[in-house]
Residue frames as qw, qx, qy, qz and C-alpha x, y, z in Angstrom:
[[0.365, 0.599, -0.479, 0.527, 71.29, 89.95, 99.31],
 [0.782, -0.488, -0.378, 0.082, 72.31, 88.50, 102.67],
 [0.030, -0.767, 0.447, -0.460, 74.13, 89.99, 105.65],
 [0.875, -0.183, -0.426, 0.141, 76.03, 87.32, 107.58],
 [0.620, 0.003, -0.410, 0.669, 77.81, 87.82, 110.89],
 [0.151, -0.707, -0.061, -0.688, 75.92, 90.87, 112.13],
 [0.765, -0.621, -0.134, -0.109, 75.65, 89.24, 115.56],
 [0.838, -0.074, -0.140, 0.522, 79.44, 88.74, 115.70],
 [0.355, 0.262, -0.057, 0.896, 80.06, 92.50, 115.53],
 [0.301, -0.761, -0.470, -0.331, 76.95, 93.72, 117.37],
 [0.577, -0.718, -0.208, 0.329, 78.69, 94.57, 120.67],
 [0.545, -0.067, 0.162, 0.820, 81.55, 96.32, 118.83],
 [0.112, 0.633, 0.424, 0.638, 79.13, 98.83, 117.34],
 [0.420, -0.867, -0.266, -0.032, 78.72, 100.38, 120.81],
 [0.656, -0.374, 0.051, 0.654, 82.45, 101.18, 120.98],
 [0.104, 0.885, -0.042, -0.452, 83.75, 104.60, 119.92],
 [0.166, 0.696, -0.605, -0.349, 86.58, 103.20, 117.82],
 [0.863, 0.042, 0.493, -0.098, 85.47, 99.83, 116.51],
 [0.271, 0.570, -0.649, -0.424, 87.28, 98.02, 113.70],
 [0.732, 0.036, 0.672, -0.107, 86.08, 94.83, 112.07],
 [0.128, -0.237, 0.746, 0.609, 86.29, 93.14, 108.69],
 [0.670, 0.461, 0.247, -0.527, 83.95, 92.71, 105.75],
 [0.251, -0.063, 0.825, 0.502, 83.82, 90.42, 102.74],
 [0.460, 0.544, 0.320, -0.624, 81.33, 91.46, 100.06],
 [0.103, -0.015, 0.744, 0.660, 79.96, 90.65, 96.63],
 [0.404, -0.120, -0.351, -0.836, 76.64, 90.76, 94.77],
 [0.581, -0.309, -0.745, -0.109, 75.28, 87.96, 96.99],
 [0.545, -0.802, -0.210, -0.128, 75.82, 89.90, 100.22],
 [0.115, 0.731, -0.501, 0.449, 78.31, 90.59, 102.98],
 [0.799, -0.317, -0.454, 0.235, 80.02, 88.78, 105.80],
 [0.133, -0.827, 0.273, -0.474, 80.90, 90.88, 108.86],
 [0.901, -0.232, -0.312, 0.193, 83.40, 89.48, 111.34],
 [0.501, -0.830, 0.110, 0.220, 85.95, 90.41, 114.04],
 [0.321, 0.857, -0.400, -0.044, 89.35, 91.70, 112.96],
 [0.466, -0.510, 0.723, -0.017, 91.14, 88.75, 114.57],
 [0.774, 0.245, 0.582, 0.035, 89.85, 86.48, 111.78],
 [0.172, -0.310, 0.562, 0.748, 91.54, 86.56, 108.36],
 [0.560, 0.365, -0.113, -0.735, 89.33, 87.22, 105.33],
 [0.526, 0.276, -0.738, -0.319, 90.19, 83.89, 103.74],
 [0.032, 0.047, -0.931, 0.360, 89.21, 81.99, 106.91],
 [0.347, 0.395, 0.621, -0.581, 85.52, 82.84, 106.62],
 [0.171, 0.045, -0.619, -0.765, 83.04, 82.30, 103.81],
 [0.612, 0.273, 0.498, -0.551, 79.43, 81.59, 103.00],
 [0.733, 0.318, 0.596, 0.076, 77.96, 79.60, 100.14],
 [0.549, 0.715, 0.286, 0.324, 78.28, 82.37, 97.52],
 [0.032, -0.965, 0.197, -0.168, 80.79, 84.69, 99.21],
 [0.911, -0.185, 0.044, 0.366, 84.44, 83.60, 99.13],
 [0.082, 0.941, -0.325, -0.043, 87.50, 85.80, 99.53],
 [0.914, -0.049, 0.134, 0.381, 90.76, 84.30, 98.32],
 [0.284, -0.720, 0.230, 0.591, 94.00, 86.34, 98.12],
 [0.199, -0.276, 0.617, 0.709, 95.27, 87.62, 94.77],
 [0.508, 0.277, -0.133, -0.805, 91.76, 88.13, 93.34],
 [0.160, 0.079, -0.962, -0.206, 91.13, 84.38, 93.19],
 [0.109, 0.398, 0.835, -0.363, 87.81, 84.46, 95.06],
 [0.055, 0.585, 0.609, 0.533, 84.51, 86.09, 94.15],
 [0.332, -0.873, -0.358, 0.011, 84.42, 88.72, 96.89],
 [0.198, 0.750, -0.248, 0.581, 86.09, 91.91, 98.05],
 [0.658, -0.372, -0.482, 0.444, 87.94, 92.11, 101.35],
 [0.073, 0.678, -0.034, 0.730, 87.82, 95.19, 103.52],
 [0.324, -0.234, -0.643, 0.653, 87.65, 96.80, 106.92],
 [0.213, -0.761, -0.391, -0.472, 84.98, 98.90, 108.59],
 [0.335, -0.236, -0.486, 0.772, 85.51, 101.56, 111.23],
 [0.093, 0.742, 0.495, -0.443, 83.22, 104.42, 112.24],
 [0.272, 0.841, 0.004, -0.468, 82.42, 106.47, 109.15],
 [0.195, 0.671, -0.631, -0.338, 84.80, 104.56, 106.89],
 [0.915, 0.087, 0.391, -0.034, 84.75, 101.37, 104.80],
 [0.150, 0.742, -0.559, -0.338, 87.85, 100.47, 102.82],
 [0.957, 0.167, 0.232, -0.056, 88.36, 97.65, 100.34],
 [0.374, -0.491, 0.627, 0.476, 91.52, 96.20, 98.87],
 [0.392, 0.461, -0.491, -0.627, 91.92, 95.62, 95.13],
 [0.638, 0.130, 0.759, -0.029, 90.23, 92.75, 93.30],
 [0.072, -0.186, 0.608, 0.769, 90.61, 92.51, 89.51],
 [0.015, -0.427, -0.858, -0.284, 86.97, 91.40, 89.14],
 [0.135, -0.810, -0.515, 0.247, 85.65, 94.59, 90.74],
 [0.322, 0.401, 0.130, 0.848, 86.15, 97.84, 88.80],
 [0.024, -0.025, -0.363, 0.931, 85.35, 101.08, 90.62],
 [0.487, -0.111, -0.206, -0.842, 81.81, 101.44, 89.26],
 [0.687, -0.189, -0.684, -0.159, 80.90, 97.88, 90.25],
 [0.406, -0.152, -0.647, 0.627, 82.17, 98.50, 93.79],
 [0.146, -0.025, 0.156, -0.977, 80.28, 101.79, 94.04],
 [0.616, -0.150, -0.387, -0.670, 76.98, 100.26, 92.86],
 [0.649, -0.160, -0.734, 0.121, 77.46, 97.21, 95.08],
 [0.284, -0.125, -0.569, 0.761, 78.10, 99.33, 98.15],
 [0.344, -0.124, -0.040, -0.930, 75.11, 101.57, 97.46],
 [0.721, -0.210, -0.532, -0.392, 72.94, 98.44, 97.56],
 [0.611, -0.133, -0.675, 0.391, 74.67, 97.06, 100.65],
 [0.114, 0.012, -0.395, 0.912, 74.48, 100.32, 102.60],
 [0.485, -0.194, -0.193, -0.830, 70.74, 100.48, 101.91],
 [0.615, -0.208, -0.759, -0.047, 70.16, 97.16, 103.71],
 [0.547, -0.747, -0.075, -0.371, 68.52, 97.50, 107.15],
 [0.892, -0.351, -0.091, 0.270, 71.26, 95.39, 108.77],
 [0.623, 0.174, 0.003, 0.763, 73.86, 97.91, 107.57],
 [0.117, -0.926, -0.278, -0.226, 72.20, 100.97, 109.11],
 [0.602, -0.693, 0.048, 0.395, 75.25, 101.54, 111.33],
 [0.536, -0.184, 0.414, 0.712, 77.39, 102.20, 108.22],
 [0.381, 0.758, 0.514, 0.130, 74.93, 104.19, 106.14],
 [0.030, 0.995, -0.035, -0.088, 76.81, 107.48, 106.63],
 [0.683, -0.428, 0.406, 0.431, 80.24, 105.97, 105.87],
 [0.370, 0.728, -0.426, -0.390, 82.55, 106.89, 103.06],
 [0.947, 0.073, 0.303, 0.076, 83.59, 103.97, 100.87],
 [0.033, 0.803, -0.525, -0.280, 87.20, 103.81, 99.70],
 [0.952, 0.188, 0.226, 0.082, 88.60, 101.42, 97.10],
 [0.769, 0.217, 0.067, 0.597, 92.32, 101.34, 96.40],
 [0.362, -0.290, -0.140, 0.875, 92.72, 104.70, 98.10],
 [0.094, -0.207, -0.366, -0.902, 89.99, 106.38, 96.03],
 [0.314, 0.249, 0.589, -0.702, 86.75, 107.62, 97.60],
 [0.039, -0.235, -0.823, -0.516, 83.88, 106.01, 95.67],
 [0.328, -0.738, -0.527, -0.266, 81.12, 107.11, 98.03],
 [0.161, 0.387, -0.349, 0.838, 81.73, 110.29, 100.01],
 [0.131, -0.388, -0.730, 0.548, 80.34, 110.89, 103.48],
 [0.032, 0.805, 0.529, 0.269, 77.09, 112.84, 103.31],
 [0.188, 0.451, -0.131, 0.862, 77.61, 116.58, 103.71],
 [0.338, -0.444, -0.694, 0.456, 76.89, 117.58, 107.30],
 [0.045, 0.006, -0.029, 0.999, 75.82, 121.12, 106.38]]
């Protein structure tokens, strides 16, 4: 599983209120600035196309929160398992404590701070 674009968001991670985009599937993730549209960026096996035409999810990341829009090829359980794998990657350490939301439903809750 590959993480592309980590360098493009590296400086944003030092901001209190960062917001950037993510495209993800079983091959990996692409991280990129919010000024770029999801369909404008891809890698060999990771392609987002509107209306569920591509093979990847589109989402946004902000501190403590990752949210994906609907894709008919990604049922809830597939998204949850995918994101568990992605969040375990060393390059994604900044997001490890994030909740993951898909279509307004929390699939991975933030760890309990108690």
